[in-house]
FIGU-282943 format. One record per residue (C-alpha): residue in one letter; y, x, z; residue number from 1. Coordinates in pm, 1 decimal. Each point is the difference from the previous one (the first is absolute). Layout:
% FIGU-282943
SITE   residuo      north       east         up   num
SITE         a          Y          X          Z   NUM
...
END
This chain:
% FIGU-282943
SITE   residuo      north       east         up   num
SITE         m    10000.6     8725.6     6179.7     1
SITE         k      305.7     -204.0      -82.1     2
SITE         q      -10.8     -368.0       97.4     3
SITE         s       43.5     -117.2     -361.4     4
SITE         n     -298.2      209.3     -114.0     5
SITE         l     -211.1     -127.5      287.3     6
SITE         v       73.9     -361.5      -86.2     7
SITE         f      -80.3       68.8     -366.6     8
SITE         l     -338.8      144.0       91.8     9
SITE         l      -70.6     -298.8      222.6    10
SITE         l       77.8     -239.4     -282.3    11
SITE         v     -228.0      197.3     -234.2    12
SITE         t     -274.0      -41.2      258.1    13
SITE         v       59.0     -375.7        1.8    14
SITE         v      -32.6      -18.0     -378.1    15
SITE         a     -308.4      219.5       -3.1    16
SITE         f     -163.5     -213.7      266.1    17
SITE         g       55.8     -312.2     -208.5    18
SITE         i     -168.9      165.7     -298.5    19
SITE         c     -301.4      102.8      205.3    20
SITE         n      -59.7     -353.6      122.1    21
SITE         a       25.3     -173.9     -336.8    22
SITE         d     -373.1      -78.8      -10.4    23
SITE         k       23.4     -338.9      175.3    24
SITE         l      368.0      -88.9      -10.0    25
SITE         k      253.5       69.2     -271.6    26
SITE         m      366.7      -33.8      -70.3    27
SITE         n      111.1     -311.6     -191.4    28
SITE         y     -338.3     -164.8       47.3    29
SITE         y      160.4     -340.9      -67.8    30
SITE         h      209.7      101.9     -301.7    31
SITE         k     -188.3     -246.9     -222.6    32
SITE         s     -133.1     -262.2      241.0    33
SITE         c      319.1      -41.5      210.5    34
SITE         p      279.1      231.6     -118.2    35
SITE         s      262.0     -153.0      231.2    36
SITE         v     -198.7       48.2      321.3    37
SITE         e      201.9      286.8      149.5    38
SITE         r      332.8     -164.9      -82.4    39
SITE         i     -109.1     -328.3      160.2    40
SITE         v     -129.5      173.0      313.1    41
SITE         r      318.5      205.7       34.2    42
SITE         e      238.0     -292.8      -52.0    43
SITE         i     -171.3     -222.5      254.9    44
SITE         t      -46.1      282.2      249.5    45
SITE         w      357.5      123.7      -18.8    46
SITE         s      130.7     -353.2       34.4    47
SITE         r     -208.8      -55.8      312.3    48
SITE         v       88.6      337.8      154.0    49
SITE         a      370.5      -64.2      -60.2    50
SITE         a      -36.2     -315.9      207.5    51
SITE         d     -226.8      158.3      264.1    52
SITE         p       40.3      376.8       59.8    53
SITE         s     -304.0        1.2      231.0    54
SITE         l     -237.9      -64.1     -290.9    55
SITE         p      -55.5      361.8     -115.3    56
SITE         a     -153.4       92.6      335.5    57
SITE         k     -218.3     -311.1       -0.1    58
SITE         l     -126.9       57.3     -352.7    59
SITE         l      -65.8      369.3       60.7    60
SITE         r     -208.2      -87.1      303.4    61
SITE         l     -184.8     -269.8     -195.5    62
SITE         h      -90.4      251.8     -272.2    63
SITE         y     -112.8      260.5      256.0    64
SITE         h     -217.2     -248.4      184.3    65
SITE         d     -156.8     -111.9     -324.8    66
SITE         c      -87.1      345.5     -131.7    67
SITE         f     -152.2      130.0      323.9    68
SITE         v     -258.9     -279.1        2.3    69
SITE         r     -233.2      -11.9     -303.6    70
SITE         g      264.9      175.5     -208.7    71
SITE         c      295.3     -149.9     -186.6    72
SITE         d     -165.9     -327.0      -99.6    73
SITE         a      237.9     -259.9      148.9    74
SITE         s     -265.8     -102.9      252.4    75
SITE         v      272.2      -16.8      267.4    76
SITE         l      156.3     -292.2     -187.9    77
SITE         l     -306.0     -224.2       29.7    78
SITE         d       14.2     -287.0      248.2    79
SITE         s     -279.6      -64.3      246.9    80
SITE         t     -247.6     -275.6      -76.6    81
SITE         p     -216.4     -212.0      230.6    82
SITE         k     -280.9      249.2      -56.6    83
SITE         n      197.5      325.2        4.0    84
SITE         s      272.1      162.0      207.5    85
SITE         a      203.7      199.6     -252.4    86
SITE         e      188.3      328.6       47.0    87
SITE         k      331.2     -170.7       70.0    88
SITE         a     -159.2     -158.7      308.2    89
SITE         a      -71.3      341.2      157.6    90
SITE         l      227.7       89.0      292.6    91
SITE         p      181.6      287.6     -180.2    92
SITE         n       74.4     -232.0     -293.8    93
SITE         r      127.2     -307.3      180.8    94
SITE         s      356.3      127.5      -14.2    95
SITE         l       -7.5       78.4     -372.8    96
SITE         g      260.3     -167.7     -219.6    97
SITE         g      116.6      -23.6     -358.7    98
SITE         y     -281.8     -219.1     -127.9    99
SITE         e      243.0     -255.9     -140.0   100
SITE         v      153.8      259.2     -233.8   101
SITE         i     -342.5       73.2     -145.9   102
SITE         d      -60.7     -373.4      -39.7   103
SITE         d      330.0      -49.5     -186.1   104
SITE         i      -68.3      286.0     -238.4   105
SITE         k     -356.3     -110.5      -64.2   106
SITE         k      116.8     -354.7      -74.3   107
SITE         k      253.2      127.9     -254.0   108
SITE         l     -247.1      234.1     -167.3   109
SITE         e     -260.0     -273.9      -27.8   110
SITE         q      259.2     -202.9     -191.1   111
SITE         v       95.1      286.4     -233.2   112
SITE         c     -337.4      168.4      -53.0   113
SITE         p     -273.5     -200.7      174.4   114
SITE         h     -297.4      179.2      151.9   115
SITE         k      112.3      344.9     -114.1   116
SITE         v      159.9      180.3      295.7   117
SITE         s     -195.3       76.7      315.8   118
SITE         c      131.6      -58.1      349.5   119
SITE         a      -85.7      363.5       80.1   120
SITE         d      235.6      122.2     -272.8   121
SITE         i      267.7     -245.0      111.1   122
SITE         l      -19.8      137.0      355.3   123
SITE         a       29.8      360.8     -120.8   124
SITE         l      295.5      -85.2     -225.5   125
SITE         v      186.0     -219.8      247.2   126
SITE         t      -25.8      268.6      268.2   127
SITE         r      144.5      263.5     -231.4   128
SITE         d      279.9     -232.3     -109.0   129
SITE         a       88.0     -108.4      353.7   130
SITE         v       42.1      361.5      112.8   131
SITE         s      185.3       83.9     -322.5   132
SITE         y      258.6     -276.6       35.3   133
SITE         q      245.7      208.8      202.6   134
SITE         f      -12.8      275.2     -265.6   135
SITE         g       49.0     -233.4     -297.0   136
SITE         r     -290.2      153.3     -192.9   137
SITE         s     -377.1       32.1       20.4   138
SITE         m      -85.1      282.9      237.5   139
SITE         w     -350.0       65.3     -135.7   140
SITE         k     -215.0     -103.6     -293.3   141
SITE         i     -303.8     -218.1       59.6   142
SITE         p     -308.7        5.5     -220.1   143
SITE         t     -154.9     -346.8      -10.8   144
SITE         g     -329.4     -168.1      -80.4   145
SITE         r     -120.8      -75.9      353.6   146
SITE         k     -225.9     -299.0       50.5   147
SITE         d      -17.4     -225.1      304.9   148
SITE         g     -278.8       14.6      254.3   149
SITE         r     -202.6     -301.2      107.4   150
SITE         v      -76.5      112.8      356.5   151
SITE         s      235.0        1.8      300.4   152
SITE         k     -124.5       42.8      357.1   153
SITE         a      205.7       18.7      317.1   154
SITE         s     -259.1      229.5      159.3   155
SITE         e       49.6      260.0     -274.6   156
SITE         a      376.3       -3.0       43.7   157
SITE         l      -34.2       56.3      373.0   158
SITE         a     -229.5      296.6      -59.4   159
SITE         s      184.4      162.5     -291.2   160
SITE         l      372.4      -23.9       69.2   161
SITE         p      174.9      294.4      170.8   162
SITE         s      110.5      -92.0      350.9   163
SITE         p      354.1       48.4      135.7   164
SITE         f     -172.3      155.9      303.3   165
SITE         a     -210.9      249.6     -198.2   166
SITE         n       10.6      376.0       53.8   167
SITE         f       38.7      251.6     -280.9   168
SITE         t     -371.0       70.2      -43.7   169
SITE         t      -83.5     -367.1      -41.2   170
SITE         l      288.3      -61.8     -239.2   171
SITE         l      -91.8      293.4     -222.1   172
SITE         r     -365.0     -105.0      -12.9   173
SITE         q       94.7     -354.2     -103.8   174
SITE         f      227.3      132.4     -273.4   175
SITE         q     -260.5      247.3     -122.5   176
SITE         d     -254.9     -282.5      -13.5   177
SITE         n      232.7     -150.5     -263.1   178
SITE         d       40.3      326.0     -197.5   179
SITE         l      344.3       59.5      149.4   180
SITE         d       90.4      335.0      154.1   181
SITE         i      222.0      125.2      280.8   182
SITE         v      306.5       -2.1     -226.4   183
SITE         d      -66.5     -365.0      -84.3   184
SITE         l      -42.3      -83.1      368.4   185
SITE         v      339.0      144.4       93.7   186
SITE         t      171.3     -131.3     -311.6   187
SITE         l     -131.0     -355.4       17.7   188
SITE         s       87.7      -11.9      369.1   189
SITE         g      355.7       27.0     -130.1   190
SITE         a      -23.5     -367.5      -91.1   191
SITE         h      103.2      -45.9      363.5   192
SITE         t      351.5       90.8     -108.9   193
SITE         i       33.2     -375.9      -51.8   194
SITE         g     -127.8     -294.9      198.3   195
SITE         i      -53.2     -107.1      357.7   196
SITE         t     -274.1      -20.7      258.9   197
SITE         h      -42.7     -170.7      335.6   198
SITE         c       58.3      133.0      350.0   199
SITE         t     -362.3      -71.0       86.9   200
SITE         l     -108.1      289.7     -223.7   201
SITE         v      210.4      255.2      189.7   202
SITE         a      -23.3     -140.6      352.7   203
SITE         k     -263.1      248.3      115.1   204
SITE         r      206.6      296.0     -125.3   205
SITE         l      292.0     -127.9      206.3   206
SITE         y     -156.6     -119.7      322.8   207
SITE         n     -360.3      107.6       51.0   208
SITE         f      -96.0      282.8     -232.9   209
SITE         t     -266.8      161.4      219.6   210
SITE         g      -64.3     -300.9      222.9   211
SITE         k      238.0      125.4      270.1   212
SITE         g      314.8     -189.1      -94.2   213
SITE         d      137.6      289.9     -204.3   214
SITE         a      154.4       39.5     -346.3   215
SITE         d     -142.6      199.4     -288.1   216
SITE         p      137.4      353.9       55.0   217
SITE         s       13.7       58.1     -376.8   218
SITE         l      260.0     -276.4      -37.2   219
SITE         n      365.0      104.9        1.5   220
SITE         p      115.3      -85.0      357.8   221
SITE         n      331.6     -151.5     -107.5   222
SITE         y     -173.1     -204.8     -268.5   223
SITE         a     -258.0     -114.1      254.3   224
SITE         t      281.1     -118.6      227.6   225
SITE         t      155.5     -194.1     -288.2   226
SITE         l     -335.4     -155.3      -88.8   227
SITE         r      -61.1     -108.0      360.2   228
SITE         t      336.7     -176.3       -8.2   229
SITE         m     -101.1     -179.6     -317.1   230
SITE         c     -354.4      -68.9      121.6   231
SITE         p       28.2      -74.4      372.5   232
SITE         n     -312.1      -55.2      206.6   233
SITE         p     -169.3     -246.3      -13.5   234
SITE         i       -9.6       31.9     -378.4   235
SITE         n      109.8     -294.6     -209.8   236
SITE         p     -248.1       -2.8     -293.0   237
SITE         k      266.0     -146.3     -229.6   238
SITE         t      246.8      286.4       45.7   239
SITE         v       18.7      228.9     -303.6   240
SITE         l      111.6      359.4      -53.5   241
SITE         e      108.5      196.9     -306.2   242
SITE         l     -272.4      244.7     -106.1   243
SITE         d      274.2      237.9     -112.8   244
SITE         p      285.6      -27.2      252.6   245
SITE         k      323.9     -124.4     -157.8   246
SITE         s     -139.4       41.1     -352.5   247
SITE         s     -267.1     -267.9      -39.7   248
SITE         l      138.4     -158.6     -319.1   249
SITE         s       64.8      320.0     -194.6   250
SITE         f     -286.8      176.4     -174.2   251
SITE         d       80.5      365.2       67.2   252
SITE         s     -122.4      313.0      176.8   253
SITE         h      165.5      -86.3      332.2   254
SITE         y     -344.0      -82.6      145.4   255
SITE         y      -88.5      370.5       -8.6   256
SITE         e      329.5      101.5      157.0   257
SITE         a      -68.8     -240.6      286.0   258
SITE         l     -360.5      118.0       25.5   259
SITE         n      112.7      360.8       37.6   260
SITE         q      220.8     -113.5      288.4   261
SITE         n     -312.9     -148.3      164.9   262
SITE         k      116.2     -351.5      -79.9   263
SITE         g     -315.4     -111.1     -178.3   264
SITE         l      -43.3     -353.9      129.7   265
SITE         l     -376.5      -47.0      -27.3   266
SITE         r     -267.3      236.1      127.9   267
SITE         s     -120.0       34.4     -359.3   268
SITE         d      347.4      123.4      -93.9   269
SITE         a       17.3      250.8      284.0   270
SITE         a     -351.3      118.6      -89.2   271
SITE         l      135.4      159.7     -317.7   272
SITE         l      162.9      269.5      211.8   273
SITE         t     -321.4       92.5      183.1   274
SITE         n     -143.9      192.1     -296.1   275
SITE         s      179.0      312.7     -123.3   276
SITE         h      -56.3      -70.0     -371.3   277
SITE         s      104.4     -361.6       36.5   278
SITE         a      309.6       99.1      200.1   279
SITE         q       96.5      244.8     -274.6   280
SITE         i      -18.9     -281.9     -257.3   281
SITE         v      212.9     -220.2      225.6   282
SITE         r      271.3      265.0       -2.4   283
SITE         k      -18.9       33.5     -379.4   284
SITE         l       29.4     -375.0      -52.0   285
SITE         q      333.2      -13.0      178.8   286
SITE         n      139.2       93.4     -341.8   287
SITE         p       59.5     -340.1     -168.8   288
SITE         h      -75.2      127.7     -351.0   289
SITE         v     -328.5      153.0      109.7   290
SITE         f      -94.6     -313.7      192.0   291
SITE         l       58.7     -231.8     -295.9   292
SITE         a     -197.4      225.4     -234.5   293
SITE         y     -290.0       27.0      246.0   294
SITE         f        9.3     -371.4       75.9   295
SITE         s      -23.0      -88.8     -369.3   296
SITE         r     -304.2      223.3      -37.8   297
SITE         s     -176.0     -131.9      310.2   298
SITE         m       65.2     -364.6      -86.7   299
SITE         k     -162.4       54.1     -339.1   300
SITE         k     -299.5      160.1      170.2   301
SITE         m      -29.0     -281.3      250.5   302
SITE         g       23.8     -257.6     -279.3   303
SITE         d     -310.3      155.1     -158.2   304
SITE         i     -225.0      -39.8      304.7   305
SITE         r     -335.9     -146.2     -108.7   306
SITE         v      158.9     -219.4     -265.5   307
SITE         l     -202.8     -258.1     -186.9   308
SITE         a       57.8       25.8     -374.1   309
SITE         d     -136.6     -160.0     -318.4   310
SITE         g     -348.2     -136.4       59.1   311
SITE         e       59.1      -25.7      375.1   312
SITE         g      160.3     -268.2      214.4   313
SITE         e      205.3     -278.5     -157.3   314
SITE         i      354.0     -113.5      -73.3   315
SITE         r       73.9     -270.2      254.2   316
SITE         k      186.7     -309.4     -110.6   317
SITE         n      125.7      -34.6      356.9   318
SITE         c       46.5      314.5      206.2   319
SITE         r     -108.0     -182.1      315.7   320
SITE         a     -343.4     -106.4     -125.4   321
SITE         v     -282.9      133.6     -214.8   322
SITE         n      -59.0     -176.0     -328.2   323
SITE         a     -238.7     -294.4       12.6   324
END
């Protein structure tokens, strides 16, 4: 099949998926209550990304970590209270960023159309727009109408979020628990084409993989040598690494090229090559057109996870706190 025909079929799949999931969310949900919402979100987001190119990775991670715990209900944005330790206090979430962009957008929308736009929709839109900035156009359509959750627990985040140390079986189970399949697992892992992580998360792969002072044999030996230079023992917890070597600010398919060279930085990245079906998808996603089409589809699916819609949840006045 020619590449152009393949991409066309993928885009048809994206459209069809959106139609099938129109029962809770819908396109142009705010066309009467806040018609300027998408323009406002895009303008603020693009302005902030232009000033800080690291934001797309931060906002993508924020959206992921929200949707995998209680669904896409903006529960990750809630601050802890004296009586509750919220999701953002959980260890995997302590390095999350981008909250201030959400706050700025929410403040503007409350001025223009008060108490109309949910924080959950803002998070979905701002993530799309942050990734889309480098392309100068929206890379996928987002149905809206999400409502905000009232519950946020650190213990749930710790239990629900995929670990950077997870093997393939565990990763696939966690994705399937959220109605995402093996294609979504491999595709959404491609978010690691941007962003950074810390040496502490790869130290065992470099220095003590089996407890005998050895390196992970699945890691490209030359890459492992480079990483040990960048992360000398003892590990400095503040030292960071590009998730996608030499391409961490460009949203592209280079992650899969590196992965196929055994340069997946995290164990969860390398795990994608340990299953034959998953490895086949990795090879397919090296094509940038295929990757972008698949990523658009999978982001729409992820954005639908256990959403709260009309009659459920609330529209927070402040994304960091439930309404009084």
